[in-house]
C-alpha positions in Angstrom: -14.7 -42.6 24.4 -13.0 -39.3 25.3 -14.3 -37.2 28.1 -15.7 -33.9 27.0 -15.9 -30.8 29.2 -19.6 -30.1 28.4 -22.5 -31.7 26.7 -25.5 -29.5 26.1 -28.9 -31.2 25.5 -31.2 -29.0 23.4 -30.3 -26.7 20.5 -32.7 -23.8 21.1 -31.4 -20.4 21.9 -30.7 -21.3 25.5 -28.6 -24.3 24.6 -26.8 -22.4 21.9 -25.9 -19.6 24.2 -24.6 -21.9 26.9 -22.6 -23.9 24.4 -21.1 -20.8 22.8 -20.1 -19.3 26.2 -18.3 -22.5 27.2 -16.6 -23.0 23.8 -15.4 -19.5 23.9 -13.7 -20.3 27.2 -11.9 -23.3 25.8 -14.2 -26.1 26.8 -14.6 -29.1 24.6 -18.4 -28.9 23.8 -20.9 -31.1 22.1 -24.5 -29.9 21.5 -27.3 -32.4 20.8 -30.5 -31.3 19.1 -33.4 -33.6 18.3 -34.8 -31.6 15.3 -33.2 -31.0 11.9 -32.0 -27.5 12.8 -31.0 -25.4 15.8 -32.8 -22.3 17.0 -36.0 -23.7 18.3 -38.7 -21.1 18.0 -36.3 -18.6 16.4 -36.3 -19.6 12.8 -37.8 -18.4 9.4 -39.3 -19.5 6.2 -39.6 -17.9 2.7 -42.9 -17.1 1.0 -43.0 -15.4 -2.4 -39.3 -14.5 -2.0 -39.9 -12.8 1.4 -38.1 -14.2 4.4 -40.5 -14.1 7.4 -40.0 -15.2 11.0 -41.8 -18.4 12.0 -41.5 -17.7 15.7 -40.0 -14.9 17.7 -39.8 -11.8 15.5 -38.0 -9.4 17.9 -36.2 -9.0 21.2 -36.7 -6.6 24.0 -34.0 -4.0 24.5 -34.7 -2.9 28.1 -32.1 -4.9 29.9 -29.4 -4.7 27.2 -28.5 -8.4 27.4 -29.7 -9.3 23.9 -28.2 -6.2 22.4 -24.8 -7.1 24.0 -25.0 -10.6 22.6 -26.0 -9.5 19.1 -23.0 -7.2 19.1 -20.7 -9.9 20.4 -21.9 -12.1 17.5 -21.0 -9.4 14.9 -24.6 -8.8 13.9 -24.7 -5.1 14.9 -25.2 -4.0 11.3 -28.2 -6.3 10.9 -30.1 -4.7 13.8 -33.4 -3.1 12.6 -35.9 -1.0 14.5 -39.7 -1.1 14.2 -41.3 1.6 12.1 -43.0 4.4 14.1 -46.7 3.8 14.6 -49.2 2.6 17.1 -50.4 -0.8 17.9 -54.1 -1.4 18.5 -56.4 -3.4 20.8 -59.5 -4.6 18.9 -62.8 -6.0 20.2 -66.0 -6.9 18.5 -67.3 -3.3 18.2 -64.3 -1.1 19.0 -60.6 -0.5 18.4 -58.3 1.8 20.4 -54.6 2.5 20.3 -52.4 0.8 23.0 -51.5 3.7 25.3 -48.0 5.1 25.2 -46.0 5.3 28.5 -47.2 1.9 29.7 -45.5 -1.3 30.7 -47.4 -4.6 30.2 -50.5 -2.3 29.7 -50.0 -0.6 33.1 -50.0 3.2 32.5 -47.6 5.6 34.0 -49.9 8.5 33.2 -53.5 7.2 33.7 -55.2 10.5 32.8 -53.4 10.8 29.4 -55.8 11.1 26.4 -54.9 7.6 25.0 -55.6 6.0 28.4 -58.9 7.8 28.7 -59.8 6.6 25.2 -59.1 3.0 26.2 -60.7 3.0 29.7 -63.2 5.8 29.6 -63.1 8.6 32.1 -64.1 6.6 35.2 -61.7 3.8 34.4 -58.9 6.2 33.9 -59.7 8.0 37.2 -59.6 4.7 39.1 -56.2 4.0 37.6 -55.0 7.5 38.6 -56.1 6.7 42.2 -53.4 3.9 42.2 -51.1 6.4 43.9 -53.3 6.2 47.0 -53.2 2.4 47.3 -50.8 1.3 50.0 -47.5 0.1 48.6 -47.9 -3.2 50.5 -51.1 -4.1 48.6 -50.8 -7.1 46.3 -47.1 -7.6 47.1 -47.3 -11.3 48.1 -44.6 -13.5 46.5 -47.1 -15.6 44.6 -49.4 -12.7 43.5 -50.8 -13.1 40.0 -50.8 -10.5 37.3 -54.6 -10.2 37.6 -54.5 -9.8 41.4 -51.9 -7.1 41.2 -53.4 -5.1 38.5 -57.0 -5.3 39.9 -55.9 -4.3 43.4 -53.8 -1.4 42.3 -55.3 -0.1 39.0 -58.8 -1.5 38.9 -60.6 -4.0 36.7 -60.8 -2.0 33.5 -57.0 -1.7 33.3 -56.8 -5.5 33.6 -59.6 -6.2 31.0 -58.8 -3.6 28.4 -55.1 -3.1 28.6 -53.2 -5.8 30.5 -55.2 -9.0 29.6 -54.8 -8.5 25.8 -51.1 -8.2 26.2 -50.7 -11.2 28.5 -52.9 -13.2 26.2 -51.5 -12.0 23.0 -47.8 -11.7 23.9 -47.4 -14.3 26.6 -50.1 -16.7 25.6 -51.2 -16.8 29.2 -54.1 -16.2 31.5 -53.4 -13.2 33.8 -55.6 -14.9 36.5 -53.1 -17.8 36.6 -49.7 -16.1 35.7 -47.4 -15.2 38.6 -46.4 -11.6 38.4 -42.8 -12.3 39.3 -42.5 -14.6 36.3 -42.9 -11.7 33.9 -41.8 -8.7 36.1 -39.6 -10.2 38.8 -38.7 -6.9 40.6 -41.9 -4.9 40.2 -43.4 -5.7 43.7 -40.2 -4.7 45.4 -39.9 -1.5 43.4 -43.5 -0.6 44.2 -42.8 -0.9 47.9 -39.5 1.0 47.6 -41.1 3.9 45.5 -44.5 3.9 47.1 -46.7 3.2 44.0 -46.8 1.2 40.8 -47.0 4.4 38.8 -43.6 5.4 40.0 -42.2 2.0 39.4 -43.5 2.0 35.8 -42.0 5.5 35.3 -38.7 4.1 36.5 -38.9 1.2 34.0 -39.6 3.5 31.2 -36.7 5.8 32.1 -34.3 2.8 32.1 -35.6 1.7 28.8 -34.9 5.1 27.4 -38.1 5.0 25.3 -41.6 6.3 25.6 -43.7 4.1 23.4 -46.7 1.8 23.3 -46.4 -1.6 25.0 -44.4 -4.1 23.1 -42.6 -1.6 20.8 -39.4 -1.3 22.9 -37.9 -4.0 20.7 -35.3 -4.6 17.9 -35.0 -7.3 15.3 -32.5 -8.7 12.8 -32.5 -8.5 9.0 -33.5 -10.5 7.1 -34.9 -12.4 10.0 -34.3 -13.5 13.6 -32.9 -16.8 12.3 -29.6 -14.9 12.0 -29.2 -15.2 15.8 -29.1 -19.1 16.0 -27.0 -19.3 12.8 -24.4 -16.9 14.3 -24.4 -18.7 17.6 -23.9 -22.1 15.8 -21.0 -20.6 13.8 -19.2 -19.4 16.9 -19.6 -22.7 18.6 -18.1 -24.6 15.7 -15.4 -22.0 15.0 -14.2 -22.6 18.6 -14.1 -26.3 18.3 -17.5 -27.3 19.4 -19.6 -29.9 17.6 -23.3 -29.7 16.9 -25.4 -32.8 16.2 -28.9 -32.3 14.8 -31.5 -35.0 14.6 -29.7 -36.5 17.6 -32.2 -36.7 20.5 -30.9 -37.4 24.0 -32.4 -40.7 25.1 -30.9 -41.4 28.5 -28.5 -40.1 31.1 -26.4 -41.7 33.8 -23.9 -40.4 36.4 -20.6 -42.0 37.5 -19.5 -41.4 41.1 -16.0 -42.9 40.4 -14.8 -40.4 37.8 -17.3 -37.6 38.3 -18.8 -37.7 34.8 -22.1 -38.0 33.0 -22.8 -40.2 30.1 -25.5 -39.2 27.6 -27.1 -41.8 25.3 -28.3 -40.2 22.1 -30.2 -41.3 19.0 -28.8 -40.9 15.5 -30.1 -39.5 12.2 -31.1 -43.0 11.0 -32.4 -44.0 14.4 -30.8 -47.4 13.7 -28.3 -47.2 16.6 -27.3 -45.0 19.5 -24.1 -43.4 20.5 -22.8 -42.1 23.8 -21.1 -38.9 24.9 -19.1 -38.7 28.2 -18.6 -35.3 29.9 -17.7 -33.7 33.2 -20.7 -31.3 32.9 -24.2 -31.8 31.5 -26.5 -28.9 30.6 -30.1 -29.7 29.9 -31.6 -26.8 27.9 -35.0 -28.3 27.0 -38.5 -28.1 28.3 -39.1 -29.2 31.9 -40.8 -32.4 30.8 -37.7 -33.8 29.1 -35.4 -32.5 31.8 -37.5 -34.3 34.4 -37.5 -37.5 32.3 -33.7 -37.6 31.7 -33.0 -37.0 35.4 -35.6 -39.3 36.8 -33.1 -42.2 37.1 -29.8 -40.6 37.8 -31.0 -37.7 39.9 -34.6 -38.3 41.1 -34.4 -35.7 43.8 -33.5 -33.0 41.3 -36.1 -34.3 38.9 -38.8 -34.0 41.5 -38.0 -30.3 42.2 -38.4 -29.2 38.5 -41.6 -27.2 38.6 -44.5 -27.9 36.4 -44.6 -25.1 33.8 -47.2 -26.2 31.1 -46.8 -24.8 27.7 -49.6 -23.1 25.7 -49.5 -24.3 22.1 -49.6 -21.6 19.5 -50.5 -21.9 15.8 -49.1 -19.1 13.7 -50.6 -18.2 10.3 -48.5 -16.1 7.9 -50.4 -14.5 5.0 -48.9 -12.8 2.0 -51.6 -10.4 0.8 -52.0 -8.3 -2.3 -53.9 -5.2 -1.4 -52.3 -1.7 -1.8 -54.7 -0.3 0.8 -52.8 -2.1 3.5 -49.8 0.3 2.9 -51.9 2.9 4.8 -51.4 0.8 8.0 -55.1 0.8 9.0 -54.2 -0.9 12.3 -50.7 0.4 12.8 -48.0 -2.1 13.3 -50.3 -4.7 14.8 -53.2 -5.7 17.0 -53.9 -7.4 20.2 -57.4 -8.9 20.4 -59.5 -8.2 23.5 -60.2 -11.5 25.3 -63.9 -10.8 25.3 -64.1 -10.6 21.5 -66.2 -13.3 19.9 -66.0 -12.3 16.2 -62.2 -12.7 15.9 -60.6 -16.1 16.7 -57.0 -14.9 16.6 -55.4 -13.5 19.8 -53.0 -11.2 18.0 -51.9 -10.0 14.5 -48.7 -8.4 13.5 -48.7 -6.4 10.3 -45.1 -7.4 9.7 -44.5 -5.4 6.5 -45.8 -2.3 8.3 -43.8 -2.8 11.4 -40.5 -3.7 9.8 -39.0 -1.7 6.9 -36.8 -4.6 5.6 -39.9 -6.8 5.3 -41.8 -4.0 3.6 -38.9 -3.6 1.1 -38.8 -7.4 0.4 -42.6 -7.6 0.0 -42.6 -4.6 -2.4 -39.8 -6.1 -4.4 -41.8 -9.3 -4.7 -44.8 -7.3 -5.9 -45.8 -3.6 -5.5 -48.5 -3.3 -2.8 -47.8 -6.7 -1.3 -48.1 -7.1 2.5 -47.2 -9.7 5.1 -49.3 -10.3 8.2 -48.9 -12.9 11.0 -51.9 -14.1 13.1 -51.4 -16.2 16.2 -53.9 -18.6 17.7 -54.1 -20.2 21.2 -56.4 -23.0 22.3 -60.1 -22.1 22.6 -62.5 -22.9 25.4 -62.4 -26.6 24.3 -58.6 -26.6 24.9 -57.9 -27.1 21.2 -56.2 -25.0 18.5 -58.3 -24.3 15.4 -57.7 -27.2 13.0 -55.3 -26.9 10.1 -58.3 -27.5 7.7 -59.7 -24.1 8.8 -56.8 -22.3 7.2 -56.2 -20.0 5.4 -59.9 -19.0 5.5 -60.0 -18.4 9.3 -56.9 -16.2 9.1 -58.3 -14.3 6.1 -61.6 -13.7 8.0 -59.8 -12.5 11.1 -57.4 -10.3 9.2 -60.4 -8.7 7.3 -62.3 -8.1 10.6 -59.2 -6.5 12.2 -58.5 -4.3 9.2 -62.2 -3.3 8.9 -62.5 -4.9 5.4 -64.4 -7.7 3.8 -62.6 -11.1 3.3 -63.0 -10.7 -0.5 -60.8 -7.5 -0.3 -57.8 -9.6 0.7 -56.1 -11.5 -2.1 -53.8 -14.2 -0.7 -50.6 -14.8 -2.7 -49.3 -17.4 -0.3 -49.7 -18.6 3.2 -48.1 -21.0 5.8 -48.8 -22.5 9.2 -46.3 -23.0 12.0 -47.0 -24.7 15.3 -45.2 -24.1 18.5 -46.1 -26.6 21.2 -43.5 -26.1 23.9 -42.3 -22.5 23.9 -44.8 -20.4 25.8 -44.3 -21.6 29.4 -46.9 -20.7 32.0 -45.6 -19.9 35.5 -48.3 -20.1 38.0 -48.3 -19.0 41.7 -45.4 -20.5 43.6 -43.2 -20.9 40.5 -40.5 -18.4 41.6 -40.3 -20.1 45.0 -40.0 -23.5 43.4 -37.2 -22.3 41.1 -35.3 -21.0 44.2 -35.6 -24.5 45.8 -34.3 -26.1 42.6 -31.4 -23.7 42.4 -30.4 -24.5 45.9 -30.5 -28.2 45.3 -28.4 -27.9 42.1 -25.8 -25.9 44.0 -25.7 -28.3 46.9 -26.0 -31.7 45.2 -24.0 -31.3 42.0 -20.5 -30.3 41.2 -17.1 -30.7 42.9 -17.4 -32.7 46.1 -21.1 -33.3 45.7 -23.1 -36.5 45.1 -23.5 -35.8 41.4 -21.3 -34.4 38.6 -21.8 -30.8 37.5 -25.4 -30.2 36.2 -27.1 -27.1 34.9 -30.7 -26.6 33.7 -31.8 -23.7 31.5 -34.6 -22.8 29.2 -37.6 -20.5 29.2 -39.3 -22.4 32.0 -36.4 -21.4 34.3 -35.1 -18.1 32.8 -38.5 -16.7 31.8 -40.2 -16.2 28.4 -38.5 -13.9 25.9 -35.0 -13.7 24.4 -33.9 -11.0 26.8 -34.6 -13.1 29.9 -33.1 -16.3 28.3 -29.9 -14.5 27.3 -29.4 -12.8 30.7 -30.0 -16.0 32.7 -28.0 -18.4 30.4 -25.0 -16.2 30.0 -24.8 -15.8 33.8 -25.2 -19.5 34.3 -22.4 -20.3 31.8 -20.0 -17.8 33.2 -19.9 -19.5 36.7 
């Protein structure tokens, strides 16, 4: 058994990025993935000849890390931009456009007309008064999103603007989500600049865009699946090997030669094989990382923070109704948490938001549209059952569009479940990650008790492709 430089466990985007970075530097690399394809939540399916995303549909452009990676991969000509248009927040009896000039729903211009429309005059006035709130207010390390927003902007900004975004985009509860997990530098910038309003203005200036929350994004045509495909090509072109349907089953460290040995399953699951490497990278959820390290590195395993995942059920509908070309709800909708008549937490009108999907849908049949509705667990902790679809999604889409269910003719539909992608970072998560990082640096690598070990994934880097790319490329460059 030859000794490799690097074995990466996990073939999601985090694992692919790490493996590519090391292969490009000349490492001998093997990547192990348990499922039948790489990419994790970045993949696609085809309905009625239309390629649609089954998970992440876009990436944020603010930090520039994903843009840089996409260009490095030679995908620059496949970058696409969302069509102009608003997104909406919908409740049982009302709908309003998501305000422009806002970040995570927090407005930079609280008295703007679209903010007053969303909050009412008194709610907007309270948000405007944020400039008088002491900069030190709600700056604690473990402050939650809800605590920060309520203390600085007032309850209406939380309920009407921020909560729909946190729930719809991050699949999280703002009362439990640590602010630094989604906006790591915001509390420090508030203290430096004197107000959240100025900090939000600074973020918008750095983005170079003035738009509604969530629209500072790009995508790839025909789908985001081009990203993992290109990453995998680069790995293999630089001598790396990718094994799908090959789950990692066990891990042991050798103090004599400073290597790790990974025991993995095989496609037939009839026997196992082993891979020996100087460096191991676990790019999976925290549960599997903790399990694999429990025997060879129990101290490290015990420091991996609990970051439970919120399961998401995604319903994709291909609809035949020319009236939808008018974009009655813009590019998409976030559902107000208090809404009782709509079970979905969000809906993207994909063929309105993305011109390449509109062209593919229209080529399939004139007037055809594609929408994606996402569902989180209800109060009972359960996702709506598969047997409720497509009818539940049709009812929700009709309510969102202001139509009757009978107005929506369904040409095709599909369900996709994601159970381990949307990680929830509660109070204390950032501090726990710092403790883990210190232990990894101290206890693994040259001269340490354990061979070189790295951990990556959304639970450590943060949700979203931009955060994952920034963190993992930095990690692999050390």
